[in-house]
C-alpha positions as CSV (number, residue, x, y, z in Angstrom):
1,M,14.9,-10.1,-6.3
2,L,15.1,-6.8,-8.1
3,E,13.3,-8.3,-11.1
4,V,10.5,-9.4,-8.9
5,L,10.1,-6.0,-7.2
6,S,10.2,-4.3,-10.6
7,E,7.4,-6.6,-11.9
8,I,5.3,-5.9,-8.7
9,W,5.8,-2.2,-9.2
10,E,4.9,-2.4,-12.8
11,R,1.7,-4.4,-12.1
12,A,0.7,-2.1,-9.2
13,T,1.2,1.2,-11.2
14,T,-0.3,0.1,-14.5
15,A,-3.9,1.1,-15.1
16,Q,-6.3,-1.5,-16.3
17,P,-9.4,-1.0,-18.5
18,L,-12.6,-0.5,-16.6
19,P,-14.9,-3.5,-16.6
20,S,-18.4,-3.2,-18.1
21,T,-21.2,-1.7,-16.1
22,L,-22.8,-5.2,-15.9
23,V,-19.7,-6.7,-14.3
24,V,-19.4,-3.9,-11.8
25,A,-23.1,-4.3,-10.9
26,G,-22.5,-8.0,-10.6
27,T,-19.7,-7.6,-8.1
28,A,-22.0,-5.2,-6.2
29,L,-24.7,-7.9,-6.0
30,G,-22.1,-10.5,-4.9
31,A,-20.9,-8.2,-2.2
32,L,-24.5,-7.6,-1.1
33,V,-24.9,-11.3,-0.7
34,L,-21.7,-11.5,1.4
35,V,-23.1,-8.8,3.7
36,T,-26.7,-9.9,4.0
37,A,-26.7,-13.7,3.9
38,P,-27.1,-15.0,7.4
39,V,-24.9,-18.0,6.7
40,L,-22.1,-15.9,5.3
41,W,-22.0,-12.7,7.4
42,P,-20.6,-14.3,10.6
43,L,-17.6,-15.3,8.4
44,T,-17.2,-12.3,6.1
45,R,-17.7,-9.8,9.0
46,H,-14.1,-10.5,10.0
47,V,-13.0,-8.4,7.0
48,A,-15.0,-5.5,8.3
49,T,-13.5,-6.0,11.8
50,V,-9.9,-6.0,10.3
51,A,-10.7,-2.6,8.7
52,H,-12.4,-1.3,11.9
53,E,-9.5,-2.2,14.2
54,G,-7.0,-1.0,11.6
55,G,-8.8,2.3,11.7
56,H,-8.3,2.5,15.5
57,G,-4.7,1.6,15.1
58,V,-3.9,4.2,12.4
59,A,-5.7,6.9,14.3
60,A,-3.9,6.1,17.5
61,V,-0.5,6.4,15.8
62,L,-1.4,9.6,13.9
63,S,-2.8,11.2,17.0
64,G,0.4,10.6,19.0
65,R,-0.7,7.7,21.1
66,R,1.5,4.5,21.5
67,L,-0.1,1.6,19.7
68,T,0.5,-1.6,21.8
69,G,-1.4,-4.2,19.9
70,I,-4.6,-5.4,18.1
71,R,-6.6,-8.5,18.8
72,L,-9.2,-10.1,16.6
73,H,-11.7,-12.5,18.1
74,S,-13.6,-15.5,16.7
75,D,-17.0,-13.7,17.4
76,T,-15.9,-11.0,14.9
77,S,-15.2,-8.5,17.7
78,G,-11.8,-6.9,18.1
79,L,-9.7,-4.8,20.5
80,T,-7.1,-2.2,19.8
81,L,-4.9,-1.2,22.7
82,S,-2.9,2.0,22.9
83,R,-1.2,4.1,25.6
84,G,-1.6,7.8,26.2
85,R,-3.9,10.3,28.0
86,P,-7.3,8.7,28.8
87,R,-8.9,11.9,27.6
88,G,-8.2,14.6,25.0
89,P,-8.1,14.8,21.2
90,G,-5.9,11.7,20.8
91,M,-8.3,9.5,22.6
92,V,-11.3,11.0,20.8
93,V,-9.7,10.5,17.4
94,T,-8.7,6.9,18.2
95,L,-12.2,6.0,19.5
96,L,-13.9,7.8,16.6
97,A,-11.9,6.0,13.8
98,G,-13.3,2.5,14.1
99,Y,-16.7,2.5,12.6
100,P,-16.0,5.0,9.8
101,A,-12.9,3.1,8.8
102,P,-14.5,0.4,6.5
103,A,-16.6,3.1,4.8
104,L,-13.6,5.4,4.3
105,V,-11.3,2.6,3.1
106,G,-14.0,1.5,0.7
107,L,-14.4,5.0,-0.6
108,G,-10.7,5.3,-1.1
109,A,-10.7,2.0,-2.9
110,A,-13.6,3.2,-5.1
111,A,-11.5,6.2,-6.1
112,L,-8.7,4.0,-7.2
113,L,-11.0,1.6,-9.1
114,A,-12.6,4.5,-10.9
115,H,-9.2,5.3,-12.3
116,G,-8.4,1.7,-13.4
117,R,-6.1,0.9,-10.5
118,A,-7.6,-2.5,-9.5
119,V,-4.3,-4.3,-9.3
120,G,-2.6,-1.4,-7.5
121,L,-5.5,-1.5,-5.0
122,L,-4.8,-5.2,-4.3
123,W,-1.1,-4.6,-3.7
124,L,-1.9,-1.7,-1.4
125,V,-4.3,-3.9,0.6
126,L,-1.5,-6.5,0.9
127,L,0.9,-3.8,2.2
128,L,-1.6,-2.6,4.8
129,L,-2.3,-6.2,5.9
130,G,1.5,-6.7,6.3
131,L,1.6,-3.6,8.5
132,L,-1.4,-4.8,10.5
133,L,0.2,-8.2,11.0
134,L,3.0,-6.6,13.0
135,Q,0.5,-5.4,15.6
136,I,-1.6,-8.5,16.0
137,R,-1.3,-10.0,19.5
138,N,-3.4,-13.2,19.4
139,L,-3.4,-16.4,17.4
140,F,-6.9,-16.0,15.9
141,G,-6.1,-12.5,14.7
142,L,-2.9,-13.8,13.2
143,W,-4.8,-16.4,11.4
144,V,-7.4,-14.0,10.0
145,V,-4.8,-11.5,8.7
146,L,-2.7,-14.3,7.2
147,V,-5.7,-15.8,5.4
148,C,-6.6,-12.4,4.0
149,G,-3.0,-11.7,3.0
150,V,-2.4,-15.0,1.3
151,A,-5.7,-14.7,-0.6
152,T,-4.9,-11.2,-1.7
153,F,-1.4,-12.2,-2.8
154,G,-2.6,-15.1,-4.7
155,V,-5.1,-13.0,-6.7
156,S,-2.6,-10.2,-7.2
157,W,0.1,-12.6,-8.5
158,W,-1.6,-15.5,-10.3
159,A,-5.1,-14.5,-11.2
160,P,-5.9,-13.2,-14.7
161,P,-6.7,-9.5,-15.0
162,E,-10.4,-10.0,-15.2
163,A,-10.4,-11.9,-12.0
164,Q,-8.2,-9.4,-10.3
165,S,-10.6,-6.6,-11.2
166,A,-13.6,-8.6,-10.1
167,V,-12.1,-9.3,-6.7
168,A,-11.0,-5.7,-6.2
169,F,-14.5,-4.4,-7.0
170,T,-16.1,-7.0,-4.8
171,V,-13.9,-6.1,-1.8
172,T,-14.6,-2.4,-2.4
173,W,-18.4,-3.0,-2.5
174,F,-18.2,-5.2,0.5
175,L,-16.5,-2.5,2.6
176,L,-19.0,0.1,1.4
177,L,-22.0,-2.1,2.2
178,A,-20.6,-3.6,5.4
179,A,-20.1,-0.2,7.0
180,P,-23.8,0.7,7.4
181,R,-24.6,-2.8,8.6
182,T,-22.0,-2.7,11.4
183,V,-23.5,0.7,12.5
184,M,-26.9,-0.9,12.6
185,E,-25.6,-3.8,14.6
186,L,-24.0,-1.3,17.0
187,A,-27.4,0.4,17.5
188,R,-29.1,-2.9,18.2
189,S,-26.4,-4.1,20.6
190,R,-26.6,-0.9,22.6
191,R,-30.3,-1.5,23.2
192,R,-29.5,-5.0,24.5
193,D,-26.3,-4.3,26.3
194,R,-26.2,-1.3,28.7
195,S,-22.6,-1.9,29.8
196,G,-21.4,1.2,28.0
197,Q,-18.4,-0.3,26.4
198,S,-19.1,0.5,22.8
199,D,-17.1,3.1,20.8
200,A,-20.1,5.5,20.9
201,D,-20.5,5.1,24.7
202,Q,-16.8,5.6,25.3
203,L,-16.8,8.7,23.1
204,A,-19.8,10.0,25.2
205,R,-17.8,9.6,28.4
206,V,-14.7,11.2,27.0
207,T,-16.4,14.2,25.3
208,G,-19.8,14.6,27.1
209,V,-21.6,14.4,23.7
210,P,-24.4,11.8,23.9
211,A,-23.7,8.4,22.4
212,L,-26.7,8.7,20.0
213,V,-25.0,11.7,18.4
214,W,-21.9,9.7,17.7
215,L,-24.0,6.8,16.5
216,G,-25.7,9.1,14.1
217,G,-22.4,10.4,12.9
218,F,-21.2,6.9,12.2
219,A,-24.4,6.3,10.1
220,V,-24.0,9.5,8.1
221,V,-20.4,8.7,7.2
222,A,-21.2,5.1,6.3
223,L,-24.2,6.0,4.1
224,G,-22.4,9.0,2.6
225,C,-19.5,6.9,1.6
226,L,-21.8,4.3,0.1
227,A,-23.6,6.9,-1.9
228,L,-20.4,8.6,-3.2
229,G,-18.7,5.3,-3.9
230,T,-21.7,4.1,-5.9
231,A,-21.6,7.4,-7.9
232,W,-17.9,6.7,-8.7
233,L,-18.2,3.0,-9.5
234,L,-21.6,3.0,-11.3
235,P,-22.0,6.6,-12.8
236,E,-23.9,5.2,-15.8
237,V,-26.6,3.8,-13.6
238,L,-27.1,7.0,-11.7
239,E,-27.2,8.9,-14.9
240,G,-29.7,6.5,-16.5
241,D,-27.3,5.3,-19.1
242,L,-27.0,1.5,-18.9
243,L,-24.8,1.0,-22.0
244,P,-21.7,-1.0,-21.1
245,R,-18.3,0.6,-20.7
246,G,-14.8,-0.7,-20.9
247,V,-14.3,-4.3,-21.7
């Protein structure tokens, strides 16, 4: 057991060579397809929902609320339940964290990848999924997290380094690109549904700040993280130097 843990630690903490600019751009294109293809998005959006609800959960715990459970639904929606004051900073932070979460997680992942930590990122994702699994309160959510966890473990343990790097970059690009799309979907859904149950509408009721302001804030964070993440992952493209790097 100690040998296995030692090997996991060594894999997770060892830096890998950065892939070529062409490979990184290829993973970005692949992630773009996963986000934009109508036949794929209803399935791949579950990954964004996992990050979204995980953001709510982490914010609830950090703000002093009691996290009571997370549900993931087959229509790609989710629900995070916590106990505490219905108003105040804790509630605001908890409501605020959902839509920025995929973008911020993607940006953090981009920072790790820029320093050659692709395998470390995969093991970190696996750890976070394990913690999320403890809070899941419905069978479909359990299934989604288990599938993500098993796939991540399989890649982390058995895949060759090149495949591990490609998966890590694809997941990172996916989160960075999915974040703006989910914000756009929120804007469209608010025009169709006036029930006022979205995160932006709940923030408006709690704070008195209009929902459109919160929606704009979500968009700024998502687009800002995408821009900064691109600068970290593809600096050569932004600088006009398309010569390949790494291996």
